[in-house]
All heavy atoms as a GROMACS GRO file, in nm:
protein
  614
    1MET      N    1   1.091  -0.809   1.167
    1MET     CA    2   1.053  -0.730   1.050
    1MET      C    3   0.990  -0.599   1.100
    1MET      O    4   0.918  -0.596   1.198
    1MET     CB    5   0.955  -0.808   0.964
    1MET     CG    6   0.907  -0.732   0.844
    1MET     SD    7   0.801  -0.834   0.741
    1MET     CE    8   0.888  -0.816   0.588
    2SER      N    9   1.014  -0.493   1.030
    2SER     CA   10   0.957  -0.364   1.067
    2SER      C   11   0.809  -0.357   1.031
    2SER      O   12   0.757  -0.442   0.962
    2SER     CB   13   1.033  -0.250   0.998
    2SER     OG   14   1.011  -0.256   0.860
    3GLU      N   15   0.746  -0.254   1.080
    3GLU     CA   16   0.604  -0.230   1.051
    3GLU      C   17   0.585  -0.214   0.900
    3GLU      O   18   0.667  -0.156   0.831
    3GLU     CB   19   0.561  -0.103   1.122
    3GLU     CG   20   0.415  -0.076   1.117
    3GLU     CD   21   0.334  -0.159   1.215
    3GLU    OE1   22   0.388  -0.198   1.319
    3GLU    OE2   23   0.218  -0.185   1.185
    4ILE      N   24   0.473  -0.265   0.850
    4ILE     CA   25   0.438  -0.252   0.709
    4ILE      C   26   0.328  -0.148   0.694
    4ILE      O   27   0.232  -0.148   0.769
    4ILE     CB   28   0.390  -0.386   0.650
    4ILE    CG1   29   0.503  -0.488   0.651
    4ILE    CG2   30   0.335  -0.368   0.509
    4ILE    CD1   31   0.456  -0.628   0.617
    5VAL      N   32   0.344  -0.061   0.597
    5VAL     CA   33   0.242   0.037   0.561
    5VAL      C   34   0.189  -0.003   0.424
    5VAL      O   35   0.266  -0.036   0.334
    5VAL     CB   36   0.299   0.181   0.557
    5VAL    CG1   37   0.194   0.280   0.514
    5VAL    CG2   38   0.357   0.219   0.693
    6VAL      N   39   0.058  -0.002   0.409
    6VAL     CA   40  -0.005  -0.037   0.281
    6VAL      C   41  -0.035   0.093   0.207
    6VAL      O   42  -0.088   0.188   0.266
    6VAL     CB   43  -0.136  -0.116   0.304
    6VAL    CG1   44  -0.202  -0.149   0.172
    6VAL    CG2   45  -0.107  -0.243   0.383
    7VAL      N   46   0.002   0.098   0.080
    7VAL     CA   47  -0.023   0.218  -0.001
    7VAL      C   48  -0.093   0.179  -0.130
    7VAL      O   49  -0.080   0.068  -0.179
    7VAL     CB   50   0.107   0.297  -0.033
    7VAL    CG1   51   0.168   0.356   0.093
    7VAL    CG2   52   0.208   0.211  -0.105
    8TYR      N   53  -0.167   0.276  -0.183
    8TYR     CA   54  -0.240   0.257  -0.308
    8TYR      C   55  -0.175   0.338  -0.419
    8TYR      O   56  -0.153   0.458  -0.404
    8TYR     CB   57  -0.384   0.302  -0.295
    8TYR     CG   58  -0.466   0.228  -0.193
    8TYR    CD1   59  -0.561   0.295  -0.118
    8TYR    CD2   60  -0.449   0.092  -0.171
    8TYR    CE1   61  -0.639   0.227  -0.025
    8TYR    CE2   62  -0.526   0.024  -0.078
    8TYR     CZ   63  -0.620   0.092  -0.006
    8TYR     OH   64  -0.696   0.025   0.086
    9GLU      N   65  -0.147   0.271  -0.530
    9GLU     CA   66  -0.107   0.338  -0.653
    9GLU      C   67  -0.238   0.374  -0.722
    9GLU      O   68  -0.320   0.286  -0.750
    9GLU     CB   69  -0.024   0.244  -0.738
    9GLU     CG   70   0.024   0.301  -0.866
    9GLU     CD   71   0.107   0.201  -0.946
    9GLU    OE1   72   0.147   0.096  -0.893
    9GLU    OE2   73   0.128   0.230  -1.064
   10LEU      N   74  -0.261   0.501  -0.744
   10LEU     CA   75  -0.390   0.548  -0.795
   10LEU      C   76  -0.386   0.581  -0.943
   10LEU      O   77  -0.284   0.625  -0.996
   10LEU     CB   78  -0.434   0.672  -0.717
   10LEU     CG   79  -0.450   0.653  -0.567
   10LEU    CD1   80  -0.481   0.787  -0.501
   10LEU    CD2   81  -0.556   0.552  -0.535
   11ASP      N   82  -0.500   0.561  -1.007
   11ASP     CA   83  -0.520   0.601  -1.146
   11ASP      C   84  -0.558   0.748  -1.144
   11ASP      O   85  -0.628   0.793  -1.053
   11ASP     CB   86  -0.634   0.517  -1.205
   11ASP     CG   87  -0.652   0.538  -1.353
   11ASP    OD1   88  -0.562   0.596  -1.417
   11ASP    OD2   89  -0.755   0.496  -1.406
   12LYS      N   90  -0.514   0.822  -1.240
   12LYS     CA   91  -0.553   0.962  -1.248
   12LYS      C   92  -0.700   0.969  -1.288
   12LYS      O   93  -0.742   0.904  -1.384
   12LYS     CB   94  -0.467   1.036  -1.350
   12LYS     CG   95  -0.323   1.045  -1.306
   12LYS     CD   96  -0.240   1.120  -1.405
   12LYS     CE   97  -0.098   1.128  -1.353
   12LYS     NZ   98   0.001   1.104  -1.451
   13PRO      N   99  -0.780   1.047  -1.216
   13PRO     CA  100  -0.923   1.054  -1.250
   13PRO      C  101  -0.944   1.120  -1.385
   13PRO      O  102  -0.872   1.211  -1.423
   13PRO     CB  103  -0.984   1.137  -1.137
   13PRO     CG  104  -0.870   1.213  -1.078
   13PRO     CD  105  -0.746   1.132  -1.103
   14THR      N  106  -1.043   1.072  -1.456
   14THR     CA  107  -1.080   1.133  -1.583
   14THR      C  108  -1.201   1.222  -1.560
   14THR      O  109  -1.262   1.219  -1.453
   14THR     CB  110  -1.114   1.025  -1.688
   14THR    OG1  111  -1.219   0.943  -1.637
   14THR    CG2  112  -0.993   0.939  -1.719
   15ALA      N  113  -1.236   1.299  -1.658
   15ALA     CA  114  -1.351   1.390  -1.644
   15ALA      C  115  -1.474   1.310  -1.601
   15ALA      O  116  -1.504   1.205  -1.656
   15ALA     CB  117  -1.378   1.460  -1.777
   16GLY      N  118  -1.540   1.358  -1.499
   16GLY     CA  119  -1.660   1.291  -1.449
   16GLY      C  120  -1.636   1.195  -1.335
   16GLY      O  121  -1.728   1.156  -1.266
   17ASP      N  122  -1.510   1.153  -1.314
   17ASP     CA  123  -1.480   1.065  -1.201
   17ASP      C  124  -1.476   1.146  -1.073
   17ASP      O  125  -1.415   1.253  -1.067
   17ASP     CB  126  -1.344   0.996  -1.219
   17ASP     CG  127  -1.347   0.886  -1.324
   17ASP    OD1  128  -1.457   0.843  -1.361
   17ASP    OD2  129  -1.239   0.846  -1.369
   18ALA      N  130  -1.540   1.096  -0.970
   18ALA     CA  131  -1.541   1.166  -0.841
   18ALA      C  132  -1.404   1.160  -0.775
   18ALA      O  133  -1.361   1.258  -0.715
   18ALA     CB  134  -1.646   1.104  -0.750
   19GLU      N  135  -1.337   1.048  -0.784
   19GLU     CA  136  -1.206   1.033  -0.724
   19GLU      C  137  -1.127   0.927  -0.800
   19GLU      O  138  -1.185   0.847  -0.873
   19GLU     CB  139  -1.217   0.997  -0.576
   19GLU     CG  140  -1.299   0.874  -0.547
   19GLU     CD  141  -1.320   0.856  -0.399
   19GLU    OE1  142  -1.384   0.941  -0.336
   19GLU    OE2  143  -1.272   0.755  -0.348
   20PRO      N  144  -0.996   0.926  -0.782
   20PRO     CA  145  -0.915   0.827  -0.854
   20PRO      C  146  -0.943   0.685  -0.805
   20PRO      O  147  -0.984   0.665  -0.691
   20PRO     CB  148  -0.771   0.869  -0.824
   20PRO     CG  149  -0.779   0.955  -0.704
   20PRO     CD  150  -0.916   1.014  -0.699
   21SER      N  151  -0.920   0.588  -0.891
   21SER     CA  152  -0.938   0.449  -0.851
   21SER      C  153  -0.803   0.385  -0.822
   21SER      O  154  -0.699   0.431  -0.869
   21SER     CB  155  -1.011   0.372  -0.962
   21SER     OG  156  -0.936   0.377  -1.081
   22VAL      N  157  -0.806   0.278  -0.745
   22VAL     CA  158  -0.684   0.207  -0.708
   22VAL      C  159  -0.641   0.118  -0.824
   22VAL      O  160  -0.718   0.036  -0.872
   22VAL     CB  161  -0.706   0.123  -0.580
   22VAL    CG1  162  -0.582   0.042  -0.546
   22VAL    CG2  163  -0.746   0.212  -0.463
   23LEU      N  164  -0.516   0.137  -0.868
   23LEU     CA  165  -0.460   0.053  -0.974
   23LEU      C  166  -0.389  -0.069  -0.916
   23LEU      O  167  -0.400  -0.179  -0.967
   23LEU     CB  168  -0.358   0.132  -1.056
   23LEU     CG  169  -0.409   0.237  -1.151
   23LEU    CD1  170  -0.292   0.310  -1.216
   23LEU    CD2  171  -0.494   0.173  -1.258
   24ARG      N  172  -0.312  -0.044  -0.809
   24ARG     CA  173  -0.230  -0.150  -0.751
   24ARG      C  174  -0.212  -0.121  -0.603
   24ARG      O  175  -0.207  -0.006  -0.561
   24ARG     CB  176  -0.094  -0.152  -0.821
   24ARG     CG  177  -0.003  -0.262  -0.786
   24ARG     CD  178  -0.025  -0.396  -0.852
   24ARG     NE  179  -0.042  -0.387  -0.996
   24ARG     CZ  180  -0.127  -0.463  -1.064
   24ARG    NH1  181  -0.201  -0.551  -1.004
   24ARG    NH2  182  -0.139  -0.451  -1.193
   25VAL      N  183  -0.201  -0.227  -0.523
   25VAL     CA  184  -0.179  -0.216  -0.378
   25VAL      C  185  -0.036  -0.262  -0.352
   25VAL      O  186   0.005  -0.370  -0.394
   25VAL     CB  187  -0.279  -0.304  -0.300
   25VAL    CG1  188  -0.252  -0.295  -0.151
   25VAL    CG2  189  -0.422  -0.262  -0.332
   26HIS      N  190   0.040  -0.176  -0.283
   26HIS     CA  191   0.181  -0.204  -0.254
   26HIS      C  192   0.205  -0.207  -0.103
   26HIS      O  193   0.131  -0.146  -0.026
   26HIS     CB  194   0.270  -0.095  -0.313
   26HIS     CG  195   0.268  -0.088  -0.462
   26HIS    ND1  196   0.346  -0.168  -0.541
   26HIS    CD2  197   0.196  -0.011  -0.546
   26HIS    CE1  198   0.323  -0.140  -0.669
   26HIS    NE2  199   0.233  -0.044  -0.674
   27ALA      N  200   0.314  -0.273  -0.064
   27ALA     CA  201   0.360  -0.274   0.075
   27ALA      C  202   0.488  -0.191   0.084
   27ALA      O  203   0.571  -0.194  -0.008
   27ALA     CB  204   0.386  -0.416   0.122
   28VAL      N  205   0.500  -0.120   0.194
   28VAL     CA  206   0.614  -0.030   0.215
   28VAL      C  207   0.665  -0.049   0.357
   28VAL      O  208   0.584  -0.056   0.450
   28VAL     CB  209   0.570   0.118   0.201
   28VAL    CG1  210   0.685   0.212   0.218
   28VAL    CG2  211   0.499   0.142   0.070
   29PRO      N  212   0.796  -0.054   0.377
   29PRO     CA  213   0.844  -0.052   0.515
   29PRO      C  214   0.813   0.086   0.574
   29PRO      O  215   0.823   0.187   0.504
   29PRO     CB  216   0.994  -0.073   0.503
   29PRO     CG  217   1.027  -0.086   0.359
   29PRO     CD  218   0.903  -0.064   0.280
   30ALA      N  219   0.774   0.088   0.699
   30ALA     CA  220   0.744   0.215   0.766
   30ALA      C  221   0.871   0.299   0.778
   30ALA      O  222   0.982   0.246   0.786
   30ALA     CB  223   0.684   0.189   0.903
   31ALA      N  224   0.853   0.431   0.780
   31ALA     CA  225   0.965   0.522   0.800
   31ALA      C  226   1.023   0.496   0.940
   31ALA      O  227   0.948   0.466   1.033
   31ALA     CB  228   0.918   0.666   0.787
   32PRO      N  229   1.154   0.507   0.955
   32PRO     CA  230   1.216   0.480   1.086
   32PRO      C  231   1.152   0.564   1.198
   32PRO      O  232   1.139   0.685   1.186
   32PRO     CB  233   1.362   0.522   1.064
   32PRO     CG  234   1.383   0.507   0.917
   32PRO     CD  235   1.251   0.544   0.854
   33GLY      N  236   1.109   0.495   1.302
   33GLY     CA  237   1.051   0.562   1.418
   33GLY      C  238   0.909   0.613   1.399
   33GLY      O  239   0.854   0.679   1.486
   34ARG      N  240   0.847   0.585   1.283
   34ARG     CA  241   0.713   0.636   1.254
   34ARG      C  242   0.631   0.525   1.189
   34ARG      O  243   0.622   0.517   1.068
   34ARG     CB  244   0.722   0.757   1.164
   34ARG     CG  245   0.810   0.866   1.228
   34ARG     CD  246   0.814   0.991   1.153
   34ARG     NE  247   0.682   1.055   1.158
   34ARG     CZ  248   0.647   1.153   1.077
   34ARG    NH1  249   0.731   1.196   0.986
   34ARG    NH2  250   0.528   1.207   1.087
   35ALA      N  251   0.568   0.443   1.270
   35ALA     CA  252   0.499   0.322   1.224
   35ALA      C  253   0.388   0.347   1.123
   35ALA      O  254   0.357   0.260   1.042
   35ALA     CB  255   0.443   0.246   1.344
   36ALA      N  256   0.326   0.463   1.123
   36ALA     CA  257   0.213   0.490   1.032
   36ALA      C  258   0.254   0.568   0.907
   36ALA      O  259   0.169   0.601   0.825
   36ALA     CB  260   0.103   0.565   1.106
   37VAL      N  261   0.382   0.596   0.893
   37VAL     CA  262   0.430   0.676   0.780
   37VAL      C  263   0.507   0.585   0.683
   37VAL      O  264   0.598   0.512   0.723
   37VAL     CB  265   0.522   0.791   0.828
   37VAL    CG1  266   0.579   0.868   0.711
   37VAL    CG2  267   0.444   0.883   0.922
   38ALA      N  268   0.468   0.590   0.557
   38ALA     CA  269   0.533   0.508   0.455
   38ALA      C  270   0.675   0.558   0.428
   38ALA      O  271   0.700   0.678   0.423
   38ALA     CB  272   0.453   0.512   0.325
   39GLY      N  273   0.765   0.463   0.411
   39GLY     CA  274   0.900   0.496   0.370
   39GLY      C  275   0.900   0.542   0.225
   39GLY      O  276   0.795   0.548   0.160
   40PRO      N  277   1.016   0.575   0.170
   40PRO     CA  278   1.023   0.633   0.036
   40PRO      C  279   1.001   0.536  -0.080
   40PRO      O  280   0.966   0.578  -0.189
   40PRO     CB  281   1.164   0.691   0.030
   40PRO     CG  282   1.242   0.609   0.126
   40PRO     CD  283   1.147   0.571   0.235
   41ARG      N  284   1.019   0.404  -0.056
   41ARG     CA  285   1.007   0.307  -0.166
   41ARG      C  286   0.929   0.184  -0.121
   41ARG      O  287   0.943   0.137  -0.009
   41ARG     CB  288   1.144   0.262  -0.213
   41ARG     CG  289   1.228   0.374  -0.269
   41ARG     CD  290   1.263   0.342  -0.413
   41ARG     NE  291   1.332   0.456  -0.470
   41ARG     CZ  292   1.287   0.523  -0.574
   41ARG    NH1  293   1.175   0.489  -0.631
   41ARG    NH2  294   1.353   0.625  -0.621
   42THR      N  295   0.847   0.134  -0.213
   42THR     CA  296   0.774   0.010  -0.187
   42THR      C  297   0.873  -0.107  -0.188
   42THR      O  298   0.987  -0.092  -0.230
   42THR     CB  299   0.668  -0.014  -0.296
   42THR    OG1  300   0.736  -0.034  -0.420
   42THR    CG2  301   0.569   0.100  -0.304
   43TYR      N  302   0.826  -0.223  -0.146
   43TYR     CA  303   0.912  -0.342  -0.150
   43TYR      C  304   0.951  -0.378  -0.293
   43TYR      O  305   1.054  -0.440  -0.315
   43TYR     CB  306   0.844  -0.461  -0.082
   43TYR     CG  307   0.852  -0.454   0.068
   43TYR    CD1  308   0.740  -0.426   0.145
   43TYR    CD2  309   0.972  -0.474   0.134
   43TYR    CE1  310   0.746  -0.420   0.282
   43TYR    CE2  311   0.981  -0.468   0.272
   43TYR     CZ  312   0.868  -0.441   0.346
   43TYR     OH  313   0.876  -0.433   0.482
   44CYS      N  314   0.871  -0.338  -0.391
   44CYS     CA  315   0.905  -0.366  -0.530
   44CYS      C  316   0.991  -0.255  -0.592
   44CYS      O  317   1.026  -0.263  -0.709
   44CYS     CB  318   0.779  -0.389  -0.613
   44CYS     SG  319   0.675  -0.243  -0.635
   45GLY      N  320   1.022  -0.152  -0.515
   45GLY     CA  321   1.113  -0.046  -0.561
   45GLY      C  322   1.048   0.079  -0.615
   45GLY      O  323   1.117   0.170  -0.660
   46ARG      N  324   0.916   0.090  -0.612
   46ARG     CA  325   0.849   0.210  -0.664
   46ARG      C  326   0.854   0.322  -0.562
   46ARG      O  327   0.847   0.300  -0.442
   46ARG     CB  328   0.704   0.180  -0.698
   46ARG     CG  329   0.692   0.091  -0.819
   46ARG     CD  330   0.546   0.072  -0.853
   46ARG     NE  331   0.535   0.023  -0.987
   46ARG     CZ  332   0.496   0.095  -1.091
   46ARG    NH1  333   0.460   0.219  -1.077
   46ARG    NH2  334   0.491   0.042  -1.211
   47ASP      N  335   0.860   0.444  -0.612
   47ASP     CA  336   0.857   0.564  -0.531
   47ASP      C  337   0.717   0.580  -0.471
   47ASP      O  338   0.618   0.567  -0.543
   47ASP     CB  339   0.893   0.684  -0.618
   47ASP     CG  340   0.911   0.813  -0.542
   47ASP    OD1  341   0.862   0.823  -0.428
   47ASP    OD2  342   0.973   0.904  -0.597
   48THR      N  343   0.707   0.612  -0.344
   48THR     CA  344   0.577   0.625  -0.278
   48THR      C  345   0.523   0.768  -0.276
   48THR      O  346   0.414   0.791  -0.226
   48THR     CB  347   0.584   0.575  -0.132
   48THR    OG1  348   0.678   0.655  -0.060
   48THR    CG2  349   0.622   0.429  -0.126
   49PHE      N  350   0.596   0.862  -0.333
   49PHE     CA  351   0.558   1.002  -0.326
   49PHE      C  352   0.414   1.030  -0.367
   49PHE      O  353   0.341   1.100  -0.298
   49PHE     CB  354   0.653   1.087  -0.413
   49PHE     CG  355   0.613   1.231  -0.420
   49PHE    CD1  356   0.635   1.316  -0.313
   49PHE    CD2  357   0.551   1.283  -0.532
   49PHE    CE1  358   0.597   1.449  -0.317
   49PHE    CE2  359   0.512   1.415  -0.538
   49PHE     CZ  360   0.536   1.499  -0.430
   50ALA      N  361   0.368   0.974  -0.478
   50ALA     CA  362   0.233   1.002  -0.528
   50ALA      C  363   0.130   0.896  -0.486
   50ALA      O  364   0.017   0.899  -0.531
   50ALA     CB  365   0.236   1.013  -0.680
   51MET      N  366   0.170   0.806  -0.397
   51MET     CA  367   0.077   0.702  -0.353
   51MET      C  368   0.002   0.746  -0.228
   51MET      O  369   0.048   0.830  -0.152
   51MET     CB  370   0.153   0.572  -0.327
   51MET     CG  371   0.212   0.513  -0.453
   51MET     SD  372   0.282   0.351  -0.424
   51MET     CE  373   0.361   0.321  -0.581
   52GLU      N  374  -0.114   0.686  -0.209
   52GLU     CA  375  -0.199   0.719  -0.095
   52GLU      C  376  -0.187   0.609   0.011
   52GLU      O  377  -0.196   0.491  -0.021
   52GLU     CB  378  -0.344   0.729  -0.143
   52GLU     CG  379  -0.443   0.762  -0.035
   52GLU     CD  380  -0.583   0.770  -0.093
   52GLU    OE1  381  -0.606   0.857  -0.180
   52GLU    OE2  382  -0.669   0.690  -0.052
   53VAL      N  383  -0.167   0.649   0.136
   53VAL     CA  384  -0.160   0.551   0.245
   53VAL      C  385  -0.299   0.496   0.271
   53VAL      O  386  -0.396   0.570   0.282
   53VAL     CB  387  -0.100   0.615   0.373
   53VAL    CG1  388  -0.106   0.518   0.490
   53VAL    CG2  389   0.044   0.660   0.349
   54SER      N  390  -0.307   0.364   0.280
   54SER     CA  391  -0.434   0.296   0.306
   54SER      C  392  -0.470   0.304   0.454
   54SER      O  393  -0.381   0.306   0.540
   54SER     CB  394  -0.418   0.149   0.267
   54SER     OG  395  -0.522   0.071   0.319
   55PRO      N  396  -0.599   0.304   0.484
   55PRO     CA  397  -0.638   0.298   0.625
   55PRO      C  398  -0.617   0.159   0.684
   55PRO      O  399  -0.620   0.142   0.805
   55PRO     CB  400  -0.787   0.335   0.622
   55PRO     CG  401  -0.833   0.304   0.485
   55PRO     CD  402  -0.714   0.322   0.395
   56TRP      N  403  -0.593   0.057   0.600
   56TRP     CA  404  -0.570  -0.080   0.646
   56TRP      C  405  -0.435  -0.089   0.715
   56TRP      O  406  -0.332  -0.054   0.657
   56TRP     CB  407  -0.575  -0.175   0.526
   56TRP     CG  408  -0.552  -0.319   0.560
   56TRP    CD1  409  -0.433  -0.386   0.552
   56TRP    CD2  410  -0.649  -0.414   0.604
   56TRP    NE1  411  -0.451  -0.517   0.588
   56TRP    CE2  412  -0.583  -0.537   0.622
   56TRP    CE3  413  -0.784  -0.406   0.631
   56TRP    CZ2  414  -0.647  -0.651   0.665
   56TRP    CZ3  415  -0.850  -0.521   0.674
   56TRP    CH2  416  -0.781  -0.642   0.690
   57LYS      N  417  -0.433  -0.134   0.839
   57LYS     CA  418  -0.310  -0.150   0.917
   57LYS      C  419  -0.290  -0.298   0.944
   57LYS      O  420  -0.363  -0.357   1.023
   57LYS     CB  421  -0.320  -0.075   1.050
   57LYS     CG  422  -0.362   0.070   1.037
   57LYS     CD  423  -0.247   0.156   0.992
   57LYS     CE  424  -0.282   0.303   0.995
   57LYS     NZ  425  -0.309   0.363   0.868
   58PRO      N  426  -0.193  -0.361   0.878
   58PRO     CA  427  -0.172  -0.505   0.896
   58PRO      C  428  -0.156  -0.547   1.042
   58PRO      O  429  -0.206  -0.652   1.082
   58PRO     CB  430  -0.044  -0.533   0.816
   58PRO     CG  431  -0.041  -0.426   0.714
   58PRO     CD  432  -0.100  -0.305   0.781
   59ALA      N  433  -0.090  -0.466   1.123
   59ALA     CA  434  -0.068  -0.500   1.263
   59ALA      C  435  -0.199  -0.509   1.342
   59ALA      O  436  -0.205  -0.576   1.445
   59ALA     CB  437   0.024  -0.399   1.328
   60GLU      N  438  -0.304  -0.445   1.294
   60GLU     CA  439  -0.433  -0.448   1.363
   60GLU      C  440  -0.516  -0.571   1.325
   60GLU      O  441  -0.626  -0.590   1.378
   60GLU     CB  442  -0.513  -0.322   1.330
   60GLU     CG  443  -0.450  -0.196   1.384
   60GLU     CD  444  -0.524  -0.070   1.342
   60GLU    OE1  445  -0.626  -0.079   1.271
   60GLU    OE2  446  -0.477   0.039   1.379
   61HIS      N  447  -0.465  -0.653   1.232
   61HIS     CA  448  -0.539  -0.770   1.184
   61HIS      C  449  -0.450  -0.894   1.189
   61HIS      O  450  -0.414  -0.948   1.084
   61HIS     CB  451  -0.588  -0.745   1.040
   61HIS     CG  452  -0.668  -0.622   1.025
   61HIS    ND1  453  -0.804  -0.617   1.054
   61HIS    CD2  454  -0.633  -0.496   0.988
   61HIS    CE1  455  -0.848  -0.494   1.033
   61HIS    NE2  456  -0.747  -0.419   0.994
   62PRO      N  457  -0.416  -0.941   1.310
   62PRO     CA  458  -0.329  -1.059   1.321
   62PRO      C  459  -0.388  -1.179   1.246
   62PRO      O  460  -0.507  -1.206   1.253
   62PRO     CB  461  -0.324  -1.087   1.472
   62PRO     CG  462  -0.363  -0.958   1.536
   62PRO     CD  463  -0.458  -0.891   1.440
   63GLY      N  464  -0.303  -1.245   1.172
   63GLY     CA  465  -0.346  -1.363   1.098
   63GLY      C  466  -0.407  -1.333   0.962
   63GLY      O  467  -0.429  -1.423   0.882
   64ALA      N  468  -0.435  -1.207   0.934
   64ALA     CA  469  -0.491  -1.168   0.804
   64ALA      C  470  -0.378  -1.136   0.708
   64ALA      O  471  -0.262  -1.127   0.746
   64ALA     CB  472  -0.582  -1.046   0.820
   65THR      N  473  -0.413  -1.116   0.583
   65THR     CA  474  -0.314  -1.074   0.484
   65THR      C  475  -0.269  -0.932   0.515
   65THR      O  476  -0.334  -0.860   0.591
   65THR     CB  477  -0.374  -1.077   0.342
   65THR    OG1  478  -0.489  -0.993   0.340
   65THR    CG2  479  -0.412  -1.219   0.302
   66TRP      N  480  -0.160  -0.889   0.456
   66TRP     CA  481  -0.109  -0.754   0.481
   66TRP      C  482  -0.193  -0.648   0.412
   66TRP      O  483  -0.183  -0.530   0.442
   66TRP     CB  484   0.038  -0.741   0.442
   66TRP     CG  485   0.069  -0.771   0.298
   66TRP    CD1  486   0.107  -0.890   0.246
   66TRP    CD2  487   0.063  -0.680   0.187
   66TRP    NE1  488   0.125  -0.880   0.110
   66TRP    CE2  489   0.100  -0.751   0.071
   66TRP    CE3  490   0.033  -0.544   0.174
   66TRP    CZ2  491   0.105  -0.693  -0.055
   66TRP    CZ3  492   0.038  -0.486   0.048
   66TRP    CH2  493   0.074  -0.560  -0.064
   67TYR      N  494  -0.279  -0.688   0.320
   67TYR     CA  495  -0.364  -0.596   0.244
   67TYR      C  496  -0.511  -0.623   0.278
   67TYR      O  497  -0.547  -0.731   0.325
   67TYR     CB  498  -0.342  -0.614   0.093
   67TYR     CG  499  -0.351  -0.758   0.049
   67TYR    CD1  500  -0.475  -0.815   0.017
   67TYR    CD2  501  -0.238  -0.838   0.044
   67TYR    CE1  502  -0.484  -0.948  -0.020
   67TYR    CE2  503  -0.247  -0.971   0.007
   67TYR     CZ  504  -0.369  -1.026  -0.025
   67TYR     OH  505  -0.379  -1.157  -0.060
   68ALA      N  506  -0.595  -0.524   0.254
   68ALA     CA  507  -0.739  -0.539   0.277
   68ALA      C  508  -0.795  -0.642   0.179
   68ALA      O  509  -0.762  -0.638   0.060
   68ALA     CB  510  -0.809  -0.405   0.261
   69PRO      N  511  -0.880  -0.734   0.224
   69PRO     CA  512  -0.932  -0.840   0.138
   69PRO      C  513  -0.999  -0.791   0.009
   69PRO      O  514  -0.988  -0.856  -0.094
   69PRO     CB  515  -1.033  -0.912   0.227
   69PRO     CG  516  -0.990  -0.881   0.366
   69PRO     CD  517  -0.928  -0.745   0.361
   70GLU      N  518  -1.063  -0.675   0.013
   70GLU     CA  519  -1.133  -0.626  -0.107
   70GLU      C  520  -1.037  -0.585  -0.219
   70GLU      O  521  -1.079  -0.567  -0.333
   70GLU     CB  522  -1.229  -0.510  -0.074
   70GLU     CG  523  -1.163  -0.387  -0.019
   70GLU     CD  524  -1.159  -0.380   0.133
   70GLU    OE1  525  -1.152  -0.486   0.201
   70GLU    OE2  526  -1.163  -0.269   0.185
   71TYR      N  527  -0.908  -0.577  -0.188
   71TYR     CA  528  -0.808  -0.540  -0.290
   71TYR      C  529  -0.719  -0.658  -0.330
   71TYR      O  530  -0.615  -0.638  -0.394
   71TYR     CB  531  -0.723  -0.424  -0.241
   71TYR     CG  532  -0.800  -0.295  -0.232
   71TYR    CD1  533  -0.832  -0.239  -0.110
   71TYR    CD2  534  -0.841  -0.229  -0.347
   71TYR    CE1  535  -0.904  -0.120  -0.102
   71TYR    CE2  536  -0.913  -0.111  -0.342
   71TYR     CZ  537  -0.944  -0.058  -0.219
   71TYR     OH  538  -1.015   0.059  -0.211
   72ALA      N  539  -0.758  -0.778  -0.298
   72ALA     CA  540  -0.676  -0.896  -0.326
   72ALA      C  541  -0.635  -0.907  -0.473
   72ALA      O  542  -0.523  -0.946  -0.504
   72ALA     CB  543  -0.749  -1.023  -0.282
   73SER      N  544  -0.723  -0.870  -0.564
   73SER     CA  545  -0.693  -0.882  -0.707
   73SER      C  546  -0.599  -0.772  -0.758
   73SER      O  547  -0.551  -0.779  -0.870
   73SER     CB  548  -0.822  -0.880  -0.789
   73SER     OG  549  -0.885  -0.754  -0.778
   74LEU      N  550  -0.572  -0.672  -0.675
   74LEU     CA  551  -0.488  -0.559  -0.716
   74LEU      C  552  -0.351  -0.556  -0.647
   74LEU      O  553  -0.275  -0.461  -0.662
   74LEU     CB  554  -0.561  -0.427  -0.687
   74LEU     CG  555  -0.696  -0.409  -0.758
   74LEU    CD1  556  -0.762  -0.281  -0.712
   74LEU    CD2  557  -0.676  -0.410  -0.908
   75VAL      N  558  -0.319  -0.661  -0.573
   75VAL     CA  559  -0.194  -0.666  -0.497
   75VAL      C  560  -0.074  -0.680  -0.590
   75VAL      O  561  -0.076  -0.762  -0.683
   75VAL     CB  562  -0.198  -0.782  -0.396
   75VAL    CG1  563  -0.060  -0.807  -0.334
   75VAL    CG2  564  -0.300  -0.754  -0.288
   76CYS      N  565   0.028  -0.602  -0.567
   76CYS     CA  566   0.154  -0.610  -0.642
   76CYS      C  567   0.221  -0.743  -0.604
   76CYS      O  568   0.249  -0.769  -0.487
   76CYS     CB  569   0.244  -0.492  -0.604
   76CYS     SG  570   0.413  -0.507  -0.664
   77ALA      N  571   0.246  -0.827  -0.702
   77ALA     CA  572   0.305  -0.958  -0.678
   77ALA      C  573   0.444  -0.949  -0.616
   77ALA      O  574   0.479  -1.028  -0.527
   77ALA     CB  575   0.310  -1.038  -0.807
   78ALA      N  576   0.525  -0.852  -0.659
   78ALA     CA  577   0.660  -0.838  -0.606
   78ALA      C  578   0.656  -0.796  -0.459
   78ALA      O  579   0.734  -0.845  -0.377
   78ALA     CB  580   0.739  -0.736  -0.688
   79CYS      N  581   0.565  -0.705  -0.424
   79CYS     CA  582   0.550  -0.664  -0.284
   79CYS      C  583   0.501  -0.782  -0.201
   79CYS      O  584   0.549  -0.806  -0.089
   79CYS     CB  585   0.454  -0.547  -0.269
   79CYS     SG  586   0.523  -0.389  -0.322
   80ASP      N  587   0.406  -0.857  -0.254
   80ASP     CA  588   0.351  -0.972  -0.182
   80ASP      C  589   0.461  -1.074  -0.155
   80ASP      O  590   0.471  -1.129  -0.045
   80ASP     CB  591   0.236  -1.032  -0.262
   80ASP     CG  592   0.150  -1.125  -0.180
   80ASP    OD1  593   0.135  -1.104  -0.057
   80ASP    OD2  594   0.094  -1.219  -0.238
   81ASP      N  595   0.544  -1.102  -0.255
   81ASP     CA  596   0.655  -1.195  -0.237
   81ASP      C  597   0.753  -1.147  -0.131
   81ASP      O  598   0.803  -1.226  -0.050
   81ASP     CB  599   0.730  -1.216  -0.369
   81ASP     CG  600   0.653  -1.299  -0.469
   81ASP    OD1  601   0.552  -1.364  -0.431
   81ASP    OD2  602   0.691  -1.298  -0.588
   82ALA      N  603   0.780  -1.017  -0.130
   82ALA     CA  604   0.874  -0.960  -0.034
   82ALA      C  605   0.822  -0.964   0.110
   82ALA      O  606   0.898  -0.984   0.203
   82ALA     CB  607   0.908  -0.816  -0.071
   83VAL      N  608   0.692  -0.945   0.123
   83VAL     CA  609   0.633  -0.947   0.257
   83VAL      C  610   0.630  -1.090   0.308
   83VAL      O  611   0.660  -1.120   0.418
   83VAL     CB  612   0.490  -0.887   0.256
   83VAL    CG1  613   0.421  -0.909   0.389
   83VAL    CG2  614   0.497  -0.740   0.225
   0.00000   0.00000   0.00000
């Protein structure tokens, strides 16, 4: 299996919000030859253009989930199944 990149689908910030919040956590196959760069589509088929790459690197956490534990409740079920 190729390298997995974790990306965040973000909520648009409203007035007074310092930064956008994470709506959903997706998994993306890495771009060919570039392990830290997200490919164009998540495993569930969403476009990654407006998503933010997570600092969480699954390859750096052997035996752990592909997503950061603090985002477990926001994981995309389709991406999780695909991974």
